[in-house]
PDB file with one MODEL, atoms N, CA, C and O in Angstrom:
MODEL        1
ATOM      1  N   MET A   1     -21.508 -18.623   7.932  1.00  0.00           N
ATOM      2  CA  MET A   1     -20.456 -17.624   7.924  1.00  0.00           C
ATOM      3  C   MET A   1     -21.109 -16.254   8.160  1.00  0.00           C
ATOM      4  O   MET A   1     -22.142 -15.951   7.562  1.00  0.00           O
ATOM      5  N   SER A   2     -20.522 -15.440   9.016  1.00  0.00           N
ATOM      6  CA  SER A   2     -21.065 -14.124   9.325  1.00  0.00           C
ATOM      7  C   SER A   2     -20.818 -13.166   8.168  1.00  0.00           C
ATOM      8  O   SER A   2     -20.002 -13.430   7.284  1.00  0.00           O
ATOM      9  N   PHE A   3     -21.534 -12.057   8.192  1.00  0.00           N
ATOM     10  CA  PHE A   3     -21.367 -11.045   7.149  1.00  0.00           C
ATOM     11  C   PHE A   3     -19.934 -10.520   7.144  1.00  0.00           C
ATOM     12  O   PHE A   3     -19.341 -10.349   6.079  1.00  0.00           O
ATOM     13  N   ALA A   4     -19.372 -10.264   8.329  1.00  0.00           N
ATOM     14  CA  ALA A   4     -18.006  -9.740   8.423  1.00  0.00           C
ATOM     15  C   ALA A   4     -17.001 -10.731   7.845  1.00  0.00           C
ATOM     16  O   ALA A   4     -16.093 -10.346   7.107  1.00  0.00           O
ATOM     17  N   ALA A   5     -17.165 -11.994   8.179  1.00  0.00           N
ATOM     18  CA  ALA A   5     -16.247 -13.019   7.671  1.00  0.00           C
ATOM     19  C   ALA A   5     -16.375 -13.138   6.153  1.00  0.00           C
ATOM     20  O   ALA A   5     -15.375 -13.305   5.455  1.00  0.00           O
ATOM     21  N   ASP A   6     -17.612 -13.052   5.641  1.00  0.00           N
ATOM     22  CA  ASP A   6     -17.834 -13.130   4.203  1.00  0.00           C
ATOM     23  C   ASP A   6     -17.195 -11.933   3.496  1.00  0.00           C
ATOM     24  O   ASP A   6     -16.565 -12.093   2.451  1.00  0.00           O
ATOM     25  N   ALA A   7     -17.353 -10.742   4.060  1.00  0.00           N
ATOM     26  CA  ALA A   7     -16.754  -9.542   3.469  1.00  0.00           C
ATOM     27  C   ALA A   7     -15.232  -9.640   3.490  1.00  0.00           C
ATOM     28  O   ALA A   7     -14.564  -9.232   2.540  1.00  0.00           O
ATOM     29  N   GLU A   8     -14.691 -10.181   4.573  1.00  0.00           N
ATOM     30  CA  GLU A   8     -13.240 -10.340   4.677  1.00  0.00           C
ATOM     31  C   GLU A   8     -12.730 -11.313   3.619  1.00  0.00           C
ATOM     32  O   GLU A   8     -11.683 -11.078   3.015  1.00  0.00           O
ATOM     33  N   MET A   9     -13.457 -12.398   3.390  1.00  0.00           N
ATOM     34  CA  MET A   9     -13.044 -13.363   2.372  1.00  0.00           C
ATOM     35  C   MET A   9     -13.108 -12.745   0.977  1.00  0.00           C
ATOM     36  O   MET A   9     -12.236 -13.002   0.147  1.00  0.00           O
ATOM     37  N   GLN A  10     -14.140 -11.925   0.708  1.00  0.00           N
ATOM     38  CA  GLN A  10     -14.242 -11.268  -0.588  1.00  0.00           C
ATOM     39  C   GLN A  10     -13.066 -10.315  -0.786  1.00  0.00           C
ATOM     40  O   GLN A  10     -12.491 -10.258  -1.873  1.00  0.00           O
ATOM     41  N   PHE A  11     -12.704  -9.563   0.263  1.00  0.00           N
ATOM     42  CA  PHE A  11     -11.559  -8.663   0.178  1.00  0.00           C
ATOM     43  C   PHE A  11     -10.289  -9.458  -0.100  1.00  0.00           C
ATOM     44  O   PHE A  11      -9.488  -9.080  -0.955  1.00  0.00           O
ATOM     45  N   LEU A  12     -10.111 -10.547   0.615  1.00  0.00           N
ATOM     46  CA  LEU A  12      -8.915 -11.366   0.434  1.00  0.00           C
ATOM     47  C   LEU A  12      -8.851 -11.937  -0.974  1.00  0.00           C
ATOM     48  O   LEU A  12      -7.784 -11.954  -1.589  1.00  0.00           O
ATOM     49  N   ASP A  13      -9.988 -12.406  -1.493  1.00  0.00           N
ATOM     50  CA  ASP A  13     -10.021 -12.936  -2.858  1.00  0.00           C
ATOM     51  C   ASP A  13      -9.610 -11.863  -3.860  1.00  0.00           C
ATOM     52  O   ASP A  13      -8.824 -12.134  -4.768  1.00  0.00           O
ATOM     53  N   ARG A  14     -10.133 -10.650  -3.705  1.00  0.00           N
ATOM     54  CA  ARG A  14      -9.780  -9.563  -4.622  1.00  0.00           C
ATOM     55  C   ARG A  14      -8.308  -9.197  -4.486  1.00  0.00           C
ATOM     56  O   ARG A  14      -7.624  -8.965  -5.483  1.00  0.00           O
ATOM     57  N   PHE A  15      -7.825  -9.146  -3.246  1.00  0.00           N
ATOM     58  CA  PHE A  15      -6.430  -8.793  -3.011  1.00  0.00           C
ATOM     59  C   PHE A  15      -5.508  -9.841  -3.633  1.00  0.00           C
ATOM     60  O   PHE A  15      -4.540  -9.488  -4.307  1.00  0.00           O
ATOM     61  N   LEU A  16      -5.794 -11.108  -3.418  1.00  0.00           N
ATOM     62  CA  LEU A  16      -4.953 -12.167  -3.970  1.00  0.00           C
ATOM     63  C   LEU A  16      -4.999 -12.174  -5.495  1.00  0.00           C
ATOM     64  O   LEU A  16      -3.993 -12.463  -6.141  1.00  0.00           O
ATOM     65  N   PHE A  17      -6.156 -11.860  -6.075  1.00  0.00           N
ATOM     66  CA  PHE A  17      -6.265 -11.758  -7.525  1.00  0.00           C
ATOM     67  C   PHE A  17      -5.402 -10.605  -8.038  1.00  0.00           C
ATOM     68  O   PHE A  17      -4.729 -10.737  -9.060  1.00  0.00           O
ATOM     69  N   ALA A  18      -5.423  -9.466  -7.322  1.00  0.00           N
ATOM     70  CA  ALA A  18      -4.592  -8.325  -7.710  1.00  0.00           C
ATOM     71  C   ALA A  18      -3.112  -8.690  -7.621  1.00  0.00           C
ATOM     72  O   ALA A  18      -2.320  -8.307  -8.481  1.00  0.00           O
ATOM     73  N   VAL A  19      -2.747  -9.425  -6.585  1.00  0.00           N
ATOM     74  CA  VAL A  19      -1.360  -9.861  -6.438  1.00  0.00           C
ATOM     75  C   VAL A  19      -0.985 -10.788  -7.584  1.00  0.00           C
ATOM     76  O   VAL A  19       0.105 -10.672  -8.143  1.00  0.00           O
ATOM     77  N   TYR A  20      -1.873 -11.701  -7.938  1.00  0.00           N
ATOM     78  CA  TYR A  20      -1.625 -12.622  -9.046  1.00  0.00           C
ATOM     79  C   TYR A  20      -1.416 -11.845 -10.350  1.00  0.00           C
ATOM     80  O   TYR A  20      -0.490 -12.138 -11.106  1.00  0.00           O
ATOM     81  N   LEU A  21      -2.279 -10.855 -10.612  1.00  0.00           N
ATOM     82  CA  LEU A  21      -2.137 -10.055 -11.833  1.00  0.00           C
ATOM     83  C   LEU A  21      -0.829  -9.287 -11.829  1.00  0.00           C
ATOM     84  O   LEU A  21      -0.172  -9.165 -12.863  1.00  0.00           O
ATOM     85  N   THR A  22      -0.454  -8.777 -10.685  1.00  0.00           N
ATOM     86  CA  THR A  22       0.788  -8.017 -10.573  1.00  0.00           C
ATOM     87  C   THR A  22       1.992  -8.890 -10.877  1.00  0.00           C
ATOM     88  O   THR A  22       2.917  -8.465 -11.568  1.00  0.00           O
ATOM     89  N   ILE A  23       1.978 -10.104 -10.365  1.00  0.00           N
ATOM     90  CA  ILE A  23       3.082 -11.027 -10.611  1.00  0.00           C
ATOM     91  C   ILE A  23       3.156 -11.356 -12.105  1.00  0.00           C
ATOM     92  O   ILE A  23       4.244 -11.455 -12.671  1.00  0.00           O
ATOM     93  N   ALA A  24       2.004 -11.524 -12.729  1.00  0.00           N
ATOM     94  CA  ALA A  24       1.975 -11.853 -14.148  1.00  0.00           C
ATOM     95  C   ALA A  24       2.481 -10.687 -15.002  1.00  0.00           C
ATOM     96  O   ALA A  24       3.132 -10.900 -16.025  1.00  0.00           O
ATOM     97  N   VAL A  25       2.183  -9.463 -14.581  1.00  0.00           N
ATOM     98  CA  VAL A  25       2.560  -8.286 -15.356  1.00  0.00           C
ATOM     99  C   VAL A  25       4.015  -7.905 -15.119  1.00  0.00           C
ATOM    100  O   VAL A  25       4.692  -7.476 -16.053  1.00  0.00           O
ATOM    101  N   GLY A  26       4.498  -8.047 -13.926  1.00  0.00           N
ATOM    102  CA  GLY A  26       5.857  -7.649 -13.582  1.00  0.00           C
ATOM    103  C   GLY A  26       5.852  -6.510 -12.574  1.00  0.00           C
ATOM    104  O   GLY A  26       4.819  -6.191 -11.987  1.00  0.00           O
ATOM    105  N   MET A  27       7.025  -5.897 -12.380  1.00  0.00           N
ATOM    106  CA  MET A  27       7.149  -4.851 -11.377  1.00  0.00           C
ATOM    107  C   MET A  27       6.326  -3.622 -11.742  1.00  0.00           C
ATOM    108  O   MET A  27       6.292  -3.210 -12.902  1.00  0.00           O
ATOM    109  N   CYS A  28       5.662  -3.040 -10.748  1.00  0.00           N
ATOM    110  CA  CYS A  28       4.846  -1.848 -10.933  1.00  0.00           C
ATOM    111  C   CYS A  28       5.193  -0.822  -9.866  1.00  0.00           C
ATOM    112  O   CYS A  28       5.879  -1.123  -8.890  1.00  0.00           O
ATOM    113  N   HIS A  29       4.707   0.389 -10.072  1.00  0.00           N
ATOM    114  CA  HIS A  29       4.816   1.420  -9.044  1.00  0.00           C
ATOM    115  C   HIS A  29       3.431   1.598  -8.440  1.00  0.00           C
ATOM    116  O   HIS A  29       2.476   1.915  -9.149  1.00  0.00           O
ATOM    117  N   TRP A  30       3.323   1.396  -7.135  1.00  0.00           N
ATOM    118  CA  TRP A  30       2.055   1.477  -6.426  1.00  0.00           C
ATOM    119  C   TRP A  30       2.041   2.704  -5.539  1.00  0.00           C
ATOM    120  O   TRP A  30       3.059   3.061  -4.946  1.00  0.00           O
ATOM    121  N   GLN A  31       0.881   3.354  -5.448  1.00  0.00           N
ATOM    122  CA  GLN A  31       0.664   4.426  -4.480  1.00  0.00           C
ATOM    123  C   GLN A  31      -0.405   3.931  -3.517  1.00  0.00           C
ATOM    124  O   GLN A  31      -1.522   3.611  -3.923  1.00  0.00           O
ATOM    125  N   VAL A  32      -0.051   3.872  -2.239  1.00  0.00           N
ATOM    126  CA  VAL A  32      -0.956   3.345  -1.223  1.00  0.00           C
ATOM    127  C   VAL A  32      -1.348   4.481  -0.288  1.00  0.00           C
ATOM    128  O   VAL A  32      -0.526   4.949   0.499  1.00  0.00           O
ATOM    129  N   THR A  33      -2.603   4.926  -0.370  1.00  0.00           N
ATOM    130  CA  THR A  33      -3.084   5.931   0.562  1.00  0.00           C
ATOM    131  C   THR A  33      -3.472   5.209   1.847  1.00  0.00           C
ATOM    132  O   THR A  33      -4.089   4.144   1.817  1.00  0.00           O
ATOM    133  N   GLY A  34      -3.104   5.802   2.963  1.00  0.00           N
ATOM    134  CA  GLY A  34      -3.337   5.139   4.245  1.00  0.00           C
ATOM    135  C   GLY A  34      -2.363   3.998   4.460  1.00  0.00           C
ATOM    136  O   GLY A  34      -2.661   3.053   5.190  1.00  0.00           O
ATOM    137  N   GLY A  35      -1.209   4.078   3.834  1.00  0.00           N
ATOM    138  CA  GLY A  35      -0.240   2.986   3.872  1.00  0.00           C
ATOM    139  C   GLY A  35       0.430   2.766   5.212  1.00  0.00           C
ATOM    140  O   GLY A  35       1.102   1.752   5.400  1.00  0.00           O
ATOM    141  N   ALA A  36       0.265   3.689   6.153  1.00  0.00           N
ATOM    142  CA  ALA A  36       0.846   3.507   7.485  1.00  0.00           C
ATOM    143  C   ALA A  36      -0.167   2.942   8.466  1.00  0.00           C
ATOM    144  O   ALA A  36       0.150   2.738   9.638  1.00  0.00           O
ATOM    145  N   GLY A  37      -1.375   2.688   8.002  1.00  0.00           N
ATOM    146  CA  GLY A  37      -2.400   2.082   8.849  1.00  0.00           C
ATOM    147  C   GLY A  37      -2.232   0.571   8.908  1.00  0.00           C
ATOM    148  O   GLY A  37      -1.305   0.021   8.314  1.00  0.00           O
ATOM    149  N   PHE A  38      -3.118  -0.091   9.617  1.00  0.00           N
ATOM    150  CA  PHE A  38      -3.005  -1.536   9.818  1.00  0.00           C
ATOM    151  C   PHE A  38      -3.084  -2.303   8.495  1.00  0.00           C
ATOM    152  O   PHE A  38      -2.184  -3.077   8.170  1.00  0.00           O
ATOM    153  N   ILE A  39      -4.144  -2.090   7.747  1.00  0.00           N
ATOM    154  CA  ILE A  39      -4.319  -2.822   6.487  1.00  0.00           C
ATOM    155  C   ILE A  39      -3.325  -2.326   5.433  1.00  0.00           C
ATOM    156  O   ILE A  39      -2.695  -3.122   4.737  1.00  0.00           O
ATOM    157  N   GLY A  40      -3.194  -1.007   5.327  1.00  0.00           N
ATOM    158  CA  GLY A  40      -2.298  -0.434   4.332  1.00  0.00           C
ATOM    159  C   GLY A  40      -0.857  -0.875   4.501  1.00  0.00           C
ATOM    160  O   GLY A  40      -0.169  -1.150   3.517  1.00  0.00           O
ATOM    161  N   SER A  41      -0.391  -0.945   5.752  1.00  0.00           N
ATOM    162  CA  SER A  41       1.005  -1.340   5.981  1.00  0.00           C
ATOM    163  C   SER A  41       1.251  -2.790   5.604  1.00  0.00           C
ATOM    164  O   SER A  41       2.346  -3.138   5.163  1.00  0.00           O
ATOM    165  N   HIS A  42       0.247  -3.637   5.772  1.00  0.00           N
ATOM    166  CA  HIS A  42       0.400  -5.036   5.340  1.00  0.00           C
ATOM    167  C   HIS A  42       0.429  -5.133   3.820  1.00  0.00           C
ATOM    168  O   HIS A  42       1.160  -5.947   3.256  1.00  0.00           O
ATOM    169  N   LEU A  43      -0.369  -4.298   3.160  1.00  0.00           N
ATOM    170  CA  LEU A  43      -0.334  -4.247   1.699  1.00  0.00           C
ATOM    171  C   LEU A  43       1.037  -3.755   1.227  1.00  0.00           C
ATOM    172  O   LEU A  43       1.603  -4.303   0.281  1.00  0.00           O
ATOM    173  N   VAL A  44       1.565  -2.726   1.884  1.00  0.00           N
ATOM    174  CA  VAL A  44       2.889  -2.202   1.550  1.00  0.00           C
ATOM    175  C   VAL A  44       3.951  -3.286   1.725  1.00  0.00           C
ATOM    176  O   VAL A  44       4.809  -3.463   0.861  1.00  0.00           O
ATOM    177  N   ASP A  45       3.894  -4.007   2.839  1.00  0.00           N
ATOM    178  CA  ASP A  45       4.863  -5.088   3.068  1.00  0.00           C
ATOM    179  C   ASP A  45       4.823  -6.119   1.946  1.00  0.00           C
ATOM    180  O   ASP A  45       5.864  -6.537   1.440  1.00  0.00           O
ATOM    181  N   ALA A  46       3.612  -6.526   1.560  1.00  0.00           N
ATOM    182  CA  ALA A  46       3.472  -7.534   0.502  1.00  0.00           C
ATOM    183  C   ALA A  46       4.037  -7.020  -0.820  1.00  0.00           C
ATOM    184  O   ALA A  46       4.754  -7.740  -1.515  1.00  0.00           O
ATOM    185  N   LEU A  47       3.713  -5.777  -1.165  1.00  0.00           N
ATOM    186  CA  LEU A  47       4.187  -5.213  -2.424  1.00  0.00           C
ATOM    187  C   LEU A  47       5.703  -5.042  -2.430  1.00  0.00           C
ATOM    188  O   LEU A  47       6.359  -5.327  -3.432  1.00  0.00           O
ATOM    189  N   MET A  48       6.256  -4.579  -1.319  1.00  0.00           N
ATOM    190  CA  MET A  48       7.706  -4.393  -1.236  1.00  0.00           C
ATOM    191  C   MET A  48       8.433  -5.732  -1.322  1.00  0.00           C
ATOM    192  O   MET A  48       9.467  -5.836  -1.981  1.00  0.00           O
ATOM    193  N   LEU A  49       7.901  -6.749  -0.662  1.00  0.00           N
ATOM    194  CA  LEU A  49       8.537  -8.065  -0.701  1.00  0.00           C
ATOM    195  C   LEU A  49       8.494  -8.680  -2.098  1.00  0.00           C
ATOM    196  O   LEU A  49       9.316  -9.531  -2.438  1.00  0.00           O
ATOM    197  N   MET A  50       7.511  -8.233  -2.913  1.00  0.00           N
ATOM    198  CA  MET A  50       7.432  -8.707  -4.296  1.00  0.00           C
ATOM    199  C   MET A  50       8.335  -7.897  -5.217  1.00  0.00           C
ATOM    200  O   MET A  50       8.422  -8.189  -6.409  1.00  0.00           O
ATOM    201  N   GLY A  51       9.014  -6.872  -4.673  1.00  0.00           N
ATOM    202  CA  GLY A  51       9.961  -6.101  -5.467  1.00  0.00           C
ATOM    203  C   GLY A  51       9.394  -4.879  -6.163  1.00  0.00           C
ATOM    204  O   GLY A  51      10.051  -4.305  -7.032  1.00  0.00           O
ATOM    205  N   HIS A  52       8.173  -4.467  -5.796  1.00  0.00           N
ATOM    206  CA  HIS A  52       7.562  -3.307  -6.433  1.00  0.00           C
ATOM    207  C   HIS A  52       8.065  -2.006  -5.823  1.00  0.00           C
ATOM    208  O   HIS A  52       8.607  -1.990  -4.718  1.00  0.00           O
ATOM    209  N   GLU A  53       7.875  -0.920  -6.559  1.00  0.00           N
ATOM    210  CA  GLU A  53       8.120   0.407  -6.029  1.00  0.00           C
ATOM    211  C   GLU A  53       6.825   0.877  -5.368  1.00  0.00           C
ATOM    212  O   GLU A  53       5.744   0.723  -5.938  1.00  0.00           O
ATOM    213  N   VAL A  54       6.931   1.448  -4.169  1.00  0.00           N
ATOM    214  CA  VAL A  54       5.742   1.821  -3.405  1.00  0.00           C
ATOM    215  C   VAL A  54       5.896   3.240  -2.875  1.00  0.00           C
ATOM    216  O   VAL A  54       6.916   3.586  -2.279  1.00  0.00           O
ATOM    217  N   THR A  55       4.876   4.053  -3.099  1.00  0.00           N
ATOM    218  CA  THR A  55       4.780   5.373  -2.492  1.00  0.00           C
ATOM    219  C   THR A  55       3.617   5.345  -1.515  1.00  0.00           C
ATOM    220  O   THR A  55       2.481   5.068  -1.902  1.00  0.00           O
ATOM    221  N   VAL A  56       3.894   5.628  -0.263  1.00  0.00           N
ATOM    222  CA  VAL A  56       2.867   5.673   0.770  1.00  0.00           C
ATOM    223  C   VAL A  56       2.491   7.124   1.022  1.00  0.00           C
ATOM    224  O   VAL A  56       3.357   7.971   1.241  1.00  0.00           O
ATOM    225  N   VAL A  57       1.189   7.404   0.990  1.00  0.00           N
ATOM    226  CA  VAL A  57       0.667   8.723   1.324  1.00  0.00           C
ATOM    227  C   VAL A  57      -0.225   8.549   2.541  1.00  0.00           C
ATOM    228  O   VAL A  57      -1.223   7.830   2.486  1.00  0.00           O
ATOM    229  N   ASP A  58       0.131   9.203   3.642  1.00  0.00           N
ATOM    230  CA  ASP A  58      -0.636   9.054   4.881  1.00  0.00           C
ATOM    231  C   ASP A  58      -0.571  10.350   5.680  1.00  0.00           C
ATOM    232  O   ASP A  58       0.447  11.043   5.673  1.00  0.00           O
ATOM    233  N   ASN A  59      -1.667  10.673   6.368  1.00  0.00           N
ATOM    234  CA  ASN A  59      -1.685  11.862   7.215  1.00  0.00           C
ATOM    235  C   ASN A  59      -1.389  11.523   8.679  1.00  0.00           C
ATOM    236  O   ASN A  59      -1.266  12.423   9.509  1.00  0.00           O
ATOM    237  N   PHE A  60      -1.276  10.263   8.988  1.00  0.00           N
ATOM    238  CA  PHE A  60      -0.939   9.765  10.325  1.00  0.00           C
ATOM    239  C   PHE A  60      -1.977  10.127  11.390  1.00  0.00           C
ATOM    240  O   PHE A  60      -1.644  10.208  12.572  1.00  0.00           O
ATOM    241  N   PHE A  61      -3.239  10.346  10.979  1.00  0.00           N
ATOM    242  CA  PHE A  61      -4.282  10.545  11.979  1.00  0.00           C
ATOM    243  C   PHE A  61      -4.519   9.249  12.737  1.00  0.00           C
ATOM    244  O   PHE A  61      -4.613   9.250  13.965  1.00  0.00           O
ATOM    245  N   THR A  62      -4.616   8.143  12.009  1.00  0.00           N
ATOM    246  CA  THR A  62      -4.793   6.835  12.660  1.00  0.00           C
ATOM    247  C   THR A  62      -3.638   5.896  12.359  1.00  0.00           C
ATOM    248  O   THR A  62      -3.388   4.967  13.127  1.00  0.00           O
ATOM    249  N   GLY A  63      -2.934   6.116  11.267  1.00  0.00           N
ATOM    250  CA  GLY A  63      -1.774   5.290  10.926  1.00  0.00           C
ATOM    251  C   GLY A  63      -0.576   5.657  11.781  1.00  0.00           C
ATOM    252  O   GLY A  63      -0.534   6.730  12.382  1.00  0.00           O
ATOM    253  N   ARG A  64       0.386   4.770  11.829  1.00  0.00           N
ATOM    254  CA  ARG A  64       1.589   4.991  12.636  1.00  0.00           C
ATOM    255  C   ARG A  64       2.833   4.792  11.766  1.00  0.00           C
ATOM    256  O   ARG A  64       2.925   3.837  10.994  1.00  0.00           O
ATOM    257  N   LYS A  65       3.785   5.715  11.911  1.00  0.00           N
ATOM    258  CA  LYS A  65       5.017   5.641  11.134  1.00  0.00           C
ATOM    259  C   LYS A  65       5.764   4.340  11.406  1.00  0.00           C
ATOM    260  O   LYS A  65       6.429   3.804  10.519  1.00  0.00           O
ATOM    261  N   ARG A  66       5.656   3.841  12.616  1.00  0.00           N
ATOM    262  CA  ARG A  66       6.363   2.603  12.963  1.00  0.00           C
ATOM    263  C   ARG A  66       5.907   1.407  12.114  1.00  0.00           C
ATOM    264  O   ARG A  66       6.631   0.419  11.994  1.00  0.00           O
ATOM    265  N   ASN A  67       4.704   1.500  11.527  1.00  0.00           N
ATOM    266  CA  ASN A  67       4.207   0.411  10.688  1.00  0.00           C
ATOM    267  C   ASN A  67       4.970   0.283   9.373  1.00  0.00           C
ATOM    268  O   ASN A  67       4.958  -0.779   8.750  1.00  0.00           O
ATOM    269  N   VAL A  68       5.631   1.356   8.948  1.00  0.00           N
ATOM    270  CA  VAL A  68       6.365   1.321   7.678  1.00  0.00           C
ATOM    271  C   VAL A  68       7.820   1.755   7.826  1.00  0.00           C
ATOM    272  O   VAL A  68       8.546   1.807   6.833  1.00  0.00           O
ATOM    273  N   GLU A  69       8.258   2.066   9.035  1.00  0.00           N
ATOM    274  CA  GLU A  69       9.606   2.609   9.198  1.00  0.00           C
ATOM    275  C   GLU A  69      10.710   1.639   8.769  1.00  0.00           C
ATOM    276  O   GLU A  69      11.819   2.068   8.450  1.00  0.00           O
ATOM    277  N   HIS A  70      10.417   0.348   8.759  1.00  0.00           N
ATOM    278  CA  HIS A  70      11.433  -0.613   8.323  1.00  0.00           C
ATOM    279  C   HIS A  70      11.715  -0.516   6.819  1.00  0.00           C
ATOM    280  O   HIS A  70      12.695  -1.088   6.344  1.00  0.00           O
ATOM    281  N   TRP A  71      10.871   0.200   6.060  1.00  0.00           N
ATOM    282  CA  TRP A  71      11.106   0.393   4.628  1.00  0.00           C
ATOM    283  C   TRP A  71      11.776   1.729   4.329  1.00  0.00           C
ATOM    284  O   TRP A  71      12.269   1.931   3.219  1.00  0.00           O
ATOM    285  N   ILE A  72      11.804   2.643   5.295  1.00  0.00           N
ATOM    286  CA  ILE A  72      12.417   3.955   5.069  1.00  0.00           C
ATOM    287  C   ILE A  72      13.896   3.757   4.732  1.00  0.00           C
ATOM    288  O   ILE A  72      14.615   3.044   5.432  1.00  0.00           O
ATOM    289  N   GLY A  73      14.331   4.392   3.660  1.00  0.00           N
ATOM    290  CA  GLY A  73      15.708   4.243   3.188  1.00  0.00           C
ATOM    291  C   GLY A  73      15.854   3.224   2.064  1.00  0.00           C
ATOM    292  O   GLY A  73      16.882   3.191   1.388  1.00  0.00           O
ATOM    293  N   HIS A  74      14.840   2.397   1.860  1.00  0.00           N
ATOM    294  CA  HIS A  74      14.867   1.427   0.758  1.00  0.00           C
ATOM    295  C   HIS A  74      14.666   2.175  -0.558  1.00  0.00           C
ATOM    296  O   HIS A  74      13.847   3.091  -0.628  1.00  0.00           O
ATOM    297  N   GLU A  75      15.396   1.796  -1.588  1.00  0.00           N
ATOM    298  CA  GLU A  75      15.344   2.509  -2.866  1.00  0.00           C
ATOM    299  C   GLU A  75      13.978   2.451  -3.547  1.00  0.00           C
ATOM    300  O   GLU A  75      13.670   3.314  -4.369  1.00  0.00           O
ATOM    301  N   ASN A  76      13.161   1.462  -3.227  1.00  0.00           N
ATOM    302  CA  ASN A  76      11.846   1.313  -3.862  1.00  0.00           C
ATOM    303  C   ASN A  76      10.711   1.878  -3.019  1.00  0.00           C
ATOM    304  O   ASN A  76       9.541   1.652  -3.328  1.00  0.00           O
ATOM    305  N   PHE A  77      11.042   2.613  -1.955  1.00  0.00           N
ATOM    306  CA  PHE A  77      10.019   3.087  -1.032  1.00  0.00           C
ATOM    307  C   PHE A  77      10.091   4.597  -0.872  1.00  0.00           C
ATOM    308  O   PHE A  77      11.170   5.179  -0.763  1.00  0.00           O
ATOM    309  N   GLU A  78       8.914   5.215  -0.862  1.00  0.00           N
ATOM    310  CA  GLU A  78       8.820   6.653  -0.608  1.00  0.00           C
ATOM    311  C   GLU A  78       7.642   6.894   0.330  1.00  0.00           C
ATOM    312  O   GLU A  78       6.574   6.307   0.155  1.00  0.00           O
ATOM    313  N   LEU A  79       7.835   7.756   1.324  1.00  0.00           N
ATOM    314  CA  LEU A  79       6.793   8.082   2.296  1.00  0.00           C
ATOM    315  C   LEU A  79       6.484   9.565   2.199  1.00  0.00           C
ATOM    316  O   LEU A  79       7.376  10.403   2.329  1.00  0.00           O
ATOM    317  N   ILE A  80       5.206   9.887   1.968  1.00  0.00           N
ATOM    318  CA  ILE A  80       4.758  11.268   1.870  1.00  0.00           C
ATOM    319  C   ILE A  80       3.714  11.506   2.953  1.00  0.00           C
ATOM    320  O   ILE A  80       2.708  10.800   3.018  1.00  0.00           O
ATOM    321  N   THR A  81       3.956  12.504   3.803  1.00  0.00           N
ATOM    322  CA  THR A  81       2.967  12.887   4.812  1.00  0.00           C
ATOM    323  C   THR A  81       2.038  13.902   4.165  1.00  0.00           C
ATOM    324  O   THR A  81       2.443  15.021   3.850  1.00  0.00           O
ATOM    325  N   HIS A  82       0.786  13.499   3.972  1.00  0.00           N
ATOM    326  CA  HIS A  82      -0.173  14.362   3.276  1.00  0.00           C
ATOM    327  C   HIS A  82      -1.585  13.866   3.572  1.00  0.00           C
ATOM    328  O   HIS A  82      -1.822  12.664   3.691  1.00  0.00           O
ATOM    329  N   ASP A  83      -2.515  14.809   3.687  1.00  0.00           N
ATOM    330  CA  ASP A  83      -3.931  14.477   3.846  1.00  0.00           C
ATOM    331  C   ASP A  83      -4.568  14.521   2.463  1.00  0.00           C
ATOM    332  O   ASP A  83      -4.552  15.563   1.808  1.00  0.00           O
ATOM    333  N   ILE A  84      -5.124  13.409   2.016  1.00  0.00           N
ATOM    334  CA  ILE A  84      -5.642  13.333   0.643  1.00  0.00           C
ATOM    335  C   ILE A  84      -6.915  14.150   0.435  1.00  0.00           C
ATOM    336  O   ILE A  84      -7.457  14.177  -0.671  1.00  0.00           O
ATOM    337  N   VAL A  85      -7.397  14.813   1.483  1.00  0.00           N
ATOM    338  CA  VAL A  85      -8.531  15.724   1.329  1.00  0.00           C
ATOM    339  C   VAL A  85      -8.131  16.883   0.412  1.00  0.00           C
ATOM    340  O   VAL A  85      -8.954  17.406  -0.339  1.00  0.00           O
ATOM    341  N   THR A  86      -6.859  17.274   0.484  1.00  0.00           N
ATOM    342  CA  THR A  86      -6.343  18.300  -0.428  1.00  0.00           C
ATOM    343  C   THR A  86      -5.592  17.601  -1.564  1.00  0.00           C
ATOM    344  O   THR A  86      -4.961  16.567  -1.349  1.00  0.00           O
ATOM    345  N   PRO A  87      -5.661  18.163  -2.764  1.00  0.00           N
ATOM    346  CA  PRO A  87      -5.010  17.511  -3.912  1.00  0.00           C
ATOM    347  C   PRO A  87      -3.502  17.341  -3.716  1.00  0.00           C
ATOM    348  O   PRO A  87      -2.834  18.166  -3.092  1.00  0.00           O
ATOM    349  N   LEU A  88      -3.007  16.269  -4.258  1.00  0.00           N
ATOM    350  CA  LEU A  88      -1.577  15.985  -4.227  1.00  0.00           C
ATOM    351  C   LEU A  88      -1.134  15.750  -5.669  1.00  0.00           C
ATOM    352  O   LEU A  88      -1.608  14.826  -6.330  1.00  0.00           O
ATOM    353  N   HIS A  89      -0.238  16.578  -6.139  1.00  0.00           N
ATOM    354  CA  HIS A  89       0.240  16.463  -7.513  1.00  0.00           C
ATOM    355  C   HIS A  89       1.637  15.858  -7.501  1.00  0.00           C
ATOM    356  O   HIS A  89       2.579  16.449  -6.973  1.00  0.00           O
ATOM    357  N   LEU A  90       1.755  14.679  -8.088  1.00  0.00           N
ATOM    358  CA  LEU A  90       3.035  13.979  -8.154  1.00  0.00           C
ATOM    359  C   LEU A  90       3.456  13.860  -9.613  1.00  0.00           C
ATOM    360  O   LEU A  90       2.627  13.645 -10.497  1.00  0.00           O
ATOM    361  N   GLU A  91       4.738  14.001  -9.846  1.00  0.00           N
ATOM    362  CA  GLU A  91       5.267  13.797 -11.191  1.00  0.00           C
ATOM    363  C   GLU A  91       5.602  12.337 -11.372  1.00  0.00           C
ATOM    364  O   GLU A  91       6.133  11.691 -10.469  1.00  0.00           O
ATOM    365  N   SER A  92       5.292  11.826 -12.532  1.00  0.00           N
ATOM    366  CA  SER A  92       5.593  10.439 -12.847  1.00  0.00           C
ATOM    367  C   SER A  92       7.062  10.294 -13.200  1.00  0.00           C
ATOM    368  O   SER A  92       7.658  11.181 -13.811  1.00  0.00           O
ATOM    369  N   ARG A  93       7.629   9.181 -12.813  1.00  0.00           N
ATOM    370  CA  ARG A  93       9.021   8.883 -13.182  1.00  0.00           C
ATOM    371  C   ARG A  93       9.109   8.245 -14.554  1.00  0.00           C
ATOM    372  O   ARG A  93      10.204   8.052 -15.082  1.00  0.00           O
ATOM    373  N   TYR A  94       7.987   7.921 -15.124  1.00  0.00           N
ATOM    374  CA  TYR A  94       7.974   7.168 -16.372  1.00  0.00           C
ATOM    375  C   TYR A  94       7.534   8.013 -17.522  1.00  0.00           C
ATOM    376  O   TYR A  94       7.467   7.530 -18.653  1.00  0.00           O
TER     377      TYR A  94
ENDMDL
END
């Protein structure tokens, strides 16, 4: 197995473990930086399909709005255009 394939499997194992823990705990609010990118948008899709609340923060330098536009308007989804190089202060709903 190549180094890239091994790293990908380790990422997948960690991701699936996080998903398992999330299911065991119940609904959560997730903030996904880079959520409009290739990997981030797939994570957003998985979290939204599990019924979680998701806030995506992306500057759209490499990410594309079309990757998450199907969630715009959903009550559990929020999209913030912001570059995380500068601080972002969000108020908690809880």
